[in-house]
C-alpha positions as CSV (number, residue, x, y, z in Angstrom):
1,M,116.1,20.8,18.4
2,R,115.0,17.8,16.4
3,G,112.5,19.9,14.4
4,V,115.2,22.4,13.5
5,G,117.5,19.7,12.3
6,M,114.7,18.1,10.2
7,V,113.9,21.4,8.5
8,R,117.5,22.0,7.8
9,W,118.1,18.7,6.1
10,A,114.8,18.9,4.3
11,V,116.1,22.1,2.7
12,V,119.4,20.3,1.7
13,L,117.4,17.3,0.3
14,G,115.3,19.7,-1.7
15,M,118.4,21.2,-3.3
16,L,119.8,17.8,-4.1
17,L,116.5,16.7,-5.7
18,A,116.2,19.9,-7.7
19,A,119.7,19.5,-9.0
20,A,119.0,15.9,-10.0
21,V,115.9,16.9,-11.9
22,E,117.8,19.5,-13.9
23,G,120.4,16.9,-14.8
24,V,123.3,18.7,-13.1
25,A,125.6,17.6,-10.3
26,A,123.9,17.5,-6.9
27,G,126.8,19.2,-5.2
28,S,130.5,19.8,-5.7
29,T,133.6,19.0,-3.7
30,H,136.3,21.7,-3.5
31,V,139.7,20.8,-2.2
32,V,142.0,23.5,-0.9
33,V,145.7,22.6,-1.2
34,P,148.1,24.9,0.8
35,C,151.5,25.2,-0.9
36,Y,154.7,26.7,0.5
37,N,157.9,26.0,-1.4
38,E,156.5,22.7,-2.9
39,V,158.4,22.6,-6.2
40,E,160.3,19.5,-5.2
41,R,157.4,17.7,-3.4
42,L,154.3,18.5,-5.4
43,P,153.1,15.4,-7.2
44,R,151.9,17.2,-10.3
45,A,151.2,14.2,-12.4
46,E,148.8,12.8,-9.8
47,F,146.8,16.0,-9.6
48,L,146.6,16.2,-13.4
49,A,145.6,12.5,-13.7
50,Y,142.9,12.9,-11.1
51,A,141.5,16.1,-12.6
52,S,141.5,14.6,-16.1
53,D,139.4,11.6,-15.1
54,P,135.7,12.3,-16.2
55,A,134.6,10.4,-13.0
56,N,136.1,13.3,-11.0
57,A,134.5,16.1,-12.9
58,N,132.7,17.3,-9.8
59,V,135.9,17.7,-7.7
60,F,137.7,21.0,-7.9
61,F,141.2,21.9,-6.5
62,T,142.3,25.4,-5.4
63,F,146.1,25.5,-4.8
64,V,146.9,28.3,-2.3
65,N,150.4,29.6,-2.9
66,D,151.5,30.8,0.6
67,G,154.2,33.3,-0.4
68,S,156.5,30.6,-1.8
69,K,160.0,31.7,-2.7
70,D,161.1,28.7,-4.9
71,G,158.9,29.0,-8.0
72,T,155.9,27.1,-6.7
73,L,153.6,29.8,-8.0
74,G,154.8,29.2,-11.6
75,V,154.3,25.4,-11.3
76,L,150.8,25.9,-9.9
77,K,149.9,28.3,-12.8
78,I,151.1,25.6,-15.3
79,L,148.9,23.0,-13.6
80,A,145.9,25.3,-13.6
81,A,146.4,26.1,-17.3
82,A,146.5,22.4,-18.2
83,H,143.1,21.8,-16.6
84,P,141.3,25.2,-16.1
85,K,137.9,23.7,-15.4
86,N,139.0,21.9,-12.2
87,L,142.3,23.4,-11.1
88,F,142.6,26.9,-9.7
89,V,145.3,29.0,-8.0
90,L,145.0,31.5,-5.2
91,D,148.2,33.5,-4.7
92,L,148.9,35.0,-1.3
93,A,151.9,37.3,-1.7
94,K,152.9,37.1,1.9
95,N,153.7,33.8,3.7
96,G,151.2,33.5,6.6
97,G,151.6,29.8,7.4
98,K,149.5,26.8,6.7
99,A,146.6,27.8,9.0
100,E,146.0,31.1,7.3
101,A,146.5,29.6,3.8
102,V,143.8,27.0,4.6
103,R,141.5,29.6,6.2
104,Q,141.8,32.1,3.3
105,G,141.6,29.3,0.7
106,I,138.4,27.8,2.0
107,N,136.8,31.3,2.5
108,H,137.8,32.2,-1.1
109,V,136.3,29.0,-2.5
110,M,133.0,29.3,-0.6
111,T,132.6,32.9,-1.9
112,A,134.0,32.5,-5.4
113,H,131.9,29.4,-6.2
114,S,128.8,30.4,-4.2
115,L,128.8,27.2,-2.2
116,S,125.8,26.0,-0.2
117,E,125.1,23.2,2.2
118,A,124.8,20.8,-0.8
119,D,128.6,21.3,-1.3
120,Y,131.7,20.1,0.5
121,V,135.0,21.8,1.1
122,A,138.2,20.1,2.2
123,F,141.9,20.8,2.8
124,W,144.5,18.4,1.7
125,D,148.3,18.3,2.2
126,A,150.1,19.0,-1.0
127,D,152.5,16.0,-0.7
128,L,149.5,13.7,-1.0
129,A,150.5,11.7,2.1
130,T,146.7,11.0,2.0
131,P,146.1,9.8,-1.6
132,L,143.6,11.6,-3.8
133,G,141.5,8.4,-4.0
134,T,140.3,9.2,-0.5
135,I,138.4,12.3,-1.5
136,K,135.4,10.4,-2.8
137,P,135.0,8.1,0.2
138,F,135.0,11.2,2.5
139,A,132.3,12.8,0.4
140,A,130.3,9.6,0.3
141,K,130.3,9.5,4.1
142,L,128.8,13.0,4.2
143,D,126.3,11.9,1.6
144,E,125.3,8.8,3.6
145,Q,124.9,10.6,6.9
146,P,123.3,14.1,6.6
147,R,123.8,14.8,10.3
148,L,127.6,14.8,9.8
149,E,129.4,18.1,9.1
150,M,133.0,17.0,9.1
151,V,135.0,13.9,8.0
152,F,138.6,13.8,9.3
153,G,141.3,11.3,8.2
154,A,142.6,9.1,11.0
155,R,145.9,7.4,10.6
156,V,145.2,4.1,12.3
157,A,147.6,1.3,11.6
158,L,145.1,-1.6,11.5
159,L,145.8,-4.9,9.8
160,G,144.9,-4.7,6.1
161,R,145.8,-1.0,5.8
162,D,148.9,0.6,4.5
163,I,149.8,3.3,7.1
164,Q,153.5,4.1,6.9
165,R,154.6,6.5,9.7
166,D,158.0,7.2,11.1
167,P,158.0,5.5,14.5
168,S,159.3,8.5,16.5
169,R,156.7,10.8,14.8
170,H,154.0,8.2,15.4
171,Y,154.6,8.0,19.2
172,L,155.1,11.7,19.6
173,G,151.9,12.1,17.7
174,R,150.0,9.8,20.0
175,I,151.2,11.8,23.0
176,F,150.1,15.0,21.3
177,A,146.7,13.5,20.3
178,T,146.1,12.4,23.9
179,L,146.8,15.9,25.2
180,A,144.7,17.5,22.5
181,S,141.8,15.1,23.4
182,L,142.1,16.2,27.0
183,V,142.2,19.9,26.1
184,L,139.1,19.6,23.9
185,D,137.3,17.1,26.2
186,L,136.6,15.1,23.1
187,A,137.5,11.5,22.4
188,I,139.3,12.2,19.1
189,Y,142.0,9.9,17.8
190,D,143.9,12.0,15.3
191,T,143.7,15.8,15.2
192,Q,146.6,16.4,12.9
193,C,146.0,14.4,9.7
194,G,146.2,16.7,6.8
195,A,143.0,15.5,5.1
196,K,139.7,17.0,6.4
197,M,136.4,17.6,4.7
198,F,133.5,19.8,5.7
199,R,129.9,20.4,4.8
200,V,129.5,24.1,3.9
201,T,127.4,25.3,6.9
202,P,127.0,28.6,8.7
203,D,129.1,27.1,11.6
204,L,132.0,26.5,9.2
205,R,131.9,30.1,8.0
206,A,131.8,31.3,11.6
207,A,134.7,29.0,12.6
208,L,136.8,30.4,9.7
209,S,135.8,34.1,10.2
210,A,139.0,35.1,12.0
211,P,142.7,34.0,11.8
212,F,143.9,31.2,14.0
213,T,146.5,31.9,16.7
214,S,147.9,28.4,17.3
215,G,150.2,28.0,14.3
216,W,150.5,24.5,12.8
217,I,148.1,22.9,15.4
218,F,145.3,25.0,14.0
219,D,143.3,21.8,13.5
220,V,142.8,21.6,17.3
221,E,141.8,25.3,17.4
222,L,139.3,24.8,14.6
223,I,137.7,21.9,16.5
224,A,137.6,24.1,19.7
225,R,135.8,26.7,17.7
226,F,133.2,24.2,16.5
227,K,132.8,23.0,20.1
228,T,132.0,26.6,21.2
229,L,129.6,27.1,18.3
230,K,127.7,24.0,19.2
231,A,127.6,24.3,23.0
232,P,124.3,25.0,24.8
233,P,122.1,26.9,24.7
234,R,122.4,26.7,20.9
235,E,120.0,24.2,19.4
236,T,122.5,22.4,17.3
237,P,123.9,18.8,17.5
238,R,126.9,18.6,19.8
239,C,130.4,18.6,18.2
240,E,131.0,14.9,18.8
241,A,127.8,14.1,16.9
242,V,128.8,15.8,13.7
243,I,132.5,14.7,13.3
244,Y,133.4,11.3,11.7
245,E,136.9,10.0,11.9
246,F,137.6,8.0,8.8
247,P,140.3,5.3,9.2
248,L,142.5,5.7,6.2
249,E,143.3,2.8,3.9
250,Q,146.6,4.4,2.9
251,W,148.9,7.1,4.3
252,Y,152.6,7.7,3.6
253,D,155.0,9.7,5.7
254,V,156.5,11.9,3.0
255,A,160.0,13.3,3.7
256,G,160.6,17.0,3.8
257,S,158.5,18.2,6.8
258,K,158.9,21.9,7.4
259,L,158.3,21.6,11.2
260,S,161.4,22.1,13.3
261,F,161.9,20.5,16.8
262,S,161.3,23.9,18.4
263,S,157.9,24.2,16.6
264,K,156.9,20.9,18.0
265,L,157.8,22.0,21.5
266,Q,155.8,25.2,20.9
267,A,152.8,23.1,20.2
268,L,152.5,22.4,24.0
269,Y,152.2,26.1,24.6
270,G,149.7,26.2,21.7
271,L,147.5,23.6,23.4
272,A,147.5,25.5,26.7
273,S,146.5,28.7,24.8
274,I,143.7,26.9,23.0
275,W,142.4,25.6,26.4
276,W,142.5,29.1,27.9
277,E,140.9,30.8,24.9
278,Y,138.1,28.3,24.1
279,C,137.7,25.6,26.8
280,S,138.5,27.1,30.2
281,P,135.9,28.6,32.6
282,V,137.1,32.1,31.4
283,A,137.1,31.3,27.7
284,A,137.0,34.5,25.8
285,W,136.3,33.5,22.1
286,T,132.9,34.7,21.0
287,P,131.5,33.5,17.7
288,P,130.6,36.2,15.2
289,A,126.9,37.1,14.7
290,R,125.3,35.4,11.7
291,S,124.7,38.9,10.2
292,E,128.5,39.4,10.1
293,L,129.1,36.3,8.0
């Protein structure tokens, strides 16, 4: 197992060194931003300012229009036209929900930009509840620790940090996180933060190969897929060894959530379905063969 891991990271290191010798960027970071009826909430100036900063030349955004009905697509096209080197638009004519927008967006980015394990992909909530300034610290953590494959934002209200959450949503979130941790059998603090970054690996491609079935709690289902992909007898590090929860410096509870109370109740059924499909003794999900990816 150790030998396989050393060979794998030797290949990645070789790619990084080759890029450095050629004088080009060692890897790129591609951020997928799912958008559904975001005309009023999309902080356009912040995206443009970030993309215009030469220090961020290696960070690219793909805005996924998820069948919006309010003119969001037009706004996204204007953004992309203002900075075509770093801002892109993927238009999905039919609304499929955040999970499918993220899945299709990341798959599109990995293919369209021919990404490799030297590159990172992320998904980020369009309202920027997690500020754009957090992107580079996430990428730096993956740079520092080659064993890591995922960095997840964690909204932990520690002293010295600016985490502003509605109290009722916070406590409901803690209950949900505890249940999700039990379902996954994984000591994870925050499954639902809308800022997550991944190393582009074969396991990521496998985890995103089929639509999710759990709706807005697809983050939990995604982790469950990774757990299945990394379970014995496969010679890969266990899931808990490749995920890093990053305590955020800032996070703001932005008004305008599209989740209804009934959707939140349905999340309990979603957790039960995830346990049955991926974690139970009769779990049925089978990862795709590498040749199918």
